[in-house]
C-alpha positions as CSV (number, residue, x, y, z in Angstrom):
1,X,0.0,0.0,0.0
2,X,1.3,3.5,-0.8
3,X,2.4,5.6,2.1
4,X,-0.2,8.2,3.0
5,X,0.7,11.8,3.9
6,X,-0.6,13.2,7.2
7,X,-3.7,14.9,5.8
8,X,-4.8,11.8,4.0
9,X,-4.3,9.7,7.2
10,X,-6.2,12.3,9.2
11,X,-9.1,12.2,6.8
12,X,-9.2,8.4,7.1
13,X,-9.1,8.6,10.9
14,X,-11.9,11.2,11.0
15,X,-14.2,9.5,8.6
16,X,-14.5,6.4,10.8
17,X,-16.1,6.1,14.2
18,X,-14.6,3.8,16.8
19,X,-16.8,1.2,18.3
20,X,-17.4,0.9,22.1
21,X,-14.2,-1.1,22.2
22,X,-11.7,1.3,20.7
23,X,-7.9,1.5,20.2
24,X,-6.0,3.8,22.6
25,X,-2.4,2.6,22.5
26,X,0.2,4.6,24.4
27,X,3.2,2.3,24.1
28,X,6.4,2.9,26.2
29,X,4.7,4.8,29.0
30,X,3.8,3.9,32.6
31,X,0.8,4.3,34.9
32,X,0.3,8.0,35.8
33,X,1.1,8.8,39.4
34,X,-1.6,9.5,41.9
35,X,-0.7,13.2,41.9
36,X,-0.8,13.5,38.1
37,X,-3.5,14.1,35.5
38,X,-6.4,14.7,37.9
39,X,-7.7,17.0,35.1
40,X,-7.8,14.2,32.5
41,X,-11.4,13.6,31.3
42,X,-13.2,11.2,29.0
43,X,-15.3,12.5,26.1
44,X,-18.1,10.2,24.8
45,X,-20.5,10.5,21.9
46,X,-23.2,8.0,21.0
47,X,-23.2,7.1,17.3
48,X,-24.9,4.5,15.2
49,X,-21.8,2.3,15.5
50,X,-21.4,2.6,19.3
51,X,-19.8,5.1,21.6
52,X,-16.9,7.1,20.3
53,X,-14.3,7.9,22.9
54,X,-11.5,10.5,23.4
55,X,-9.5,12.0,26.2
56,X,-9.5,15.6,27.1
57,X,-8.2,18.1,29.7
58,X,-9.9,20.4,32.1
59,X,-8.5,23.9,31.6
60,X,-11.1,25.5,33.8
61,X,-13.7,24.3,36.2
62,X,-16.3,24.5,33.3
63,X,-14.1,24.0,30.2
64,X,-12.5,21.0,28.5
65,X,-9.9,21.1,25.7
66,X,-9.9,18.1,23.4
67,X,-9.4,17.2,19.7
68,X,-11.9,18.5,17.1
69,X,-12.3,15.1,15.4
70,X,-13.7,13.7,18.7
71,X,-17.0,15.2,17.8
72,X,-19.1,14.3,14.8
73,X,-21.5,17.2,14.3
74,X,-23.6,15.2,11.8
75,X,-24.5,12.6,14.4
76,X,-27.4,13.4,16.7
77,X,-26.2,11.1,19.5
78,X,-25.6,12.6,22.9
79,X,-22.2,13.8,24.1
80,X,-21.0,13.3,27.7
81,X,-17.9,14.4,29.6
82,X,-16.7,12.3,32.5
83,X,-14.3,14.0,34.9
84,X,-12.6,12.4,37.9
85,X,-11.2,9.5,35.9
86,X,-7.8,9.4,37.6
87,X,-6.7,8.3,40.1
88,X,-9.8,7.1,42.0
89,X,-12.5,7.0,39.3
90,X,-14.7,9.4,41.4
91,X,-16.7,10.2,38.3
92,X,-18.4,13.5,37.7
93,X,-20.6,13.1,34.6
94,X,-21.9,15.9,32.4
95,X,-24.4,15.8,29.6
96,X,-23.3,18.4,27.0
97,X,-25.6,20.6,24.9
98,X,-24.5,20.8,21.2
99,X,-24.4,24.6,21.5
100,X,-21.6,24.3,24.1
101,X,-19.3,22.4,21.7
102,X,-16.9,24.6,19.8
103,X,-14.7,23.1,17.0
104,X,-11.9,25.3,15.7
105,X,-11.6,24.0,12.2
106,X,-14.0,21.3,10.9
107,X,-11.5,20.5,8.1
108,X,-8.7,19.9,10.7
109,X,-6.3,21.5,8.2
110,X,-5.2,24.3,10.6
111,X,-5.9,22.8,14.0
112,X,-7.6,19.7,15.3
113,X,-8.9,21.2,18.5
114,X,-12.2,21.7,20.3
115,X,-13.6,23.4,23.4
116,X,-16.5,22.0,25.4
117,X,-18.3,24.0,28.0
118,X,-19.7,22.0,30.9
119,X,-23.2,22.8,32.3
120,X,-21.8,23.0,35.8
121,X,-18.4,23.2,37.6
122,X,-16.3,20.2,38.5
123,X,-15.7,19.7,42.2
124,X,-12.3,19.2,43.9
125,X,-10.3,18.8,40.7
126,X,-7.7,21.4,39.9
127,X,-7.6,22.2,36.1
128,X,-4.5,22.4,34.0
129,X,-3.3,25.9,33.3
130,X,-3.2,27.5,29.9
131,X,0.0,29.2,29.0
132,X,0.1,33.0,28.6
133,X,-1.5,34.5,25.5
134,X,2.0,35.3,24.1
135,X,3.3,31.8,24.6
136,X,5.3,30.0,21.9
137,X,4.9,26.6,20.4
138,X,7.4,24.3,22.2
139,X,10.8,24.0,20.5
140,X,12.6,20.9,19.4
141,X,14.1,19.0,22.4
142,X,11.6,20.3,25.0
143,X,9.9,17.5,27.0
144,X,6.2,17.2,27.3
145,X,3.9,14.5,28.8
146,X,0.9,12.9,27.1
147,X,-1.6,10.5,28.6
148,X,-4.1,8.0,27.4
149,X,-5.7,4.6,28.0
150,X,-4.8,1.4,26.2
151,X,-2.4,-1.3,25.3
152,X,1.1,-0.8,26.9
153,X,2.9,-3.4,24.7
154,X,1.1,-4.0,21.4
155,X,0.7,-1.3,18.8
156,X,-2.3,-3.3,17.4
157,X,-3.9,-3.9,20.8
158,X,-7.3,-2.7,22.0
159,X,-8.1,-0.5,24.9
160,X,-9.6,-1.3,28.3
161,X,-11.0,1.7,30.2
162,X,-10.6,-0.3,33.4
163,X,-6.8,-0.1,33.2
164,X,-4.8,2.7,34.7
165,X,-4.3,5.9,32.8
166,X,-0.9,5.8,31.1
167,X,1.6,8.7,31.0
168,X,4.4,9.1,28.4
169,X,7.1,11.6,28.1
170,X,7.9,12.8,24.6
171,X,10.6,15.1,23.1
172,X,9.4,17.8,20.7
173,X,10.8,17.0,17.3
174,X,10.4,17.9,13.6
175,X,7.2,16.7,11.9
176,X,7.6,14.6,8.8
177,X,6.0,17.5,7.0
178,X,5.3,21.1,8.1
179,X,1.7,21.7,9.0
180,X,0.3,25.0,10.3
181,X,-0.5,25.1,14.0
182,X,0.8,21.5,14.7
183,X,4.0,20.2,16.2
184,X,5.3,16.7,16.8
185,X,7.0,14.6,19.5
186,X,8.8,11.3,19.8
187,X,10.1,9.0,22.6
188,X,13.0,10.2,24.8
189,X,16.5,9.2,23.8
190,X,17.9,6.0,25.3
191,X,14.4,4.8,26.2
192,X,12.3,2.0,24.8
193,X,10.3,2.9,21.6
194,X,7.3,5.0,22.3
195,X,4.1,4.9,20.2
196,X,0.8,6.7,20.3
197,X,-2.2,5.9,18.1
198,X,-5.2,7.9,16.8
199,X,-7.4,6.6,19.6
200,X,-5.4,8.6,22.2
201,X,-6.8,11.7,20.6
202,X,-7.7,14.7,22.7
203,X,-5.3,14.2,25.6
204,X,-3.2,17.2,26.6
205,X,0.5,17.6,26.0
206,X,1.7,19.1,29.3
207,X,4.7,20.6,30.9
208,X,4.8,19.4,34.5
209,X,5.9,21.9,37.2
210,X,6.8,20.5,40.7
211,X,4.3,21.9,43.2
212,X,2.6,24.0,40.6
213,X,-0.3,23.5,38.1
214,X,0.7,21.6,34.9
215,X,0.6,23.8,31.8
216,X,-1.0,22.5,28.6
217,X,0.8,23.3,25.3
218,X,-0.9,20.9,22.9
219,X,-3.8,18.6,22.2
220,X,-3.1,15.1,20.9
221,X,-4.3,14.9,17.3
222,X,-3.0,11.4,16.5
223,X,0.1,9.8,15.1
224,X,1.5,11.0,11.7
225,X,0.6,7.5,10.6
226,X,-1.2,4.8,12.6
227,X,0.8,3.8,15.6
228,X,3.9,5.7,14.5
229,X,6.8,6.7,16.6
230,X,6.1,10.4,15.7
231,X,3.0,11.8,17.5
232,X,1.1,14.9,16.4
233,X,-0.3,17.7,18.5
234,X,-2.3,20.8,17.8
235,X,-0.4,23.8,19.3
236,X,-2.3,25.8,21.9
237,X,0.2,28.6,21.4
238,X,-0.5,29.1,17.7
239,X,-1.6,32.7,17.7
240,X,-5.0,32.3,16.0
241,X,-5.8,29.2,18.2
242,X,-4.8,30.9,21.4
243,X,-7.0,33.9,20.6
244,X,-9.8,31.6,19.7
245,X,-9.6,29.8,23.0
246,X,-9.7,33.1,24.9
247,X,-12.6,34.4,22.8
248,X,-14.7,31.2,23.3
249,X,-14.0,31.0,27.1
250,X,-15.2,34.6,27.5
251,X,-18.7,33.5,26.4
252,X,-21.1,33.9,29.5
């Protein structure tokens, strides 16, 4: 089969809907610590083929940042956000109105990113922090952490939402091709191979700060090809995207 470029792969990914048992590989990581990723959420949508599933990140008590392709606007099925998924599964479940779902670019060409406004505030959980409005997309060599659910050993395995949330450190690196508002990451040097797959979509790419709130710099958009060693993120710091986030979050 001919090798597909990223945009072709992204179209294929977005055109299909995962079933209730979906792939969420994050290979080469380890279970997230009890003090990490309290702000990680699950995003579900009912579809004719079953429930689609993505990760996401609380960036405010009432706002979630996730991937745009995690929502199919042509499907009338309900959307839910579950907070409190890590570490204790103390779920807080929110039914989402379609008017509170904001997709940046439905074509995904300039940013696979989406904001969801919750109908109420989460309790107890401290959200991740957005970087300042003048932030810069991370440079090559910077280390960020991603998180997701799924197989820890098999790039073709299937997910199990009963297993612990997995965390994985990646180094920012050059993308196979240049895409506006995206950046890429790969496994750390001298570590086992690291893979992510499209099913991990929506999870935040974070900088951890000891004793301080983690800062989100990207949203996982998928691998450049399925289960590739090069992972792809939409940049929160791309100027148009950062302004769009601020504008949407200012909605009463």
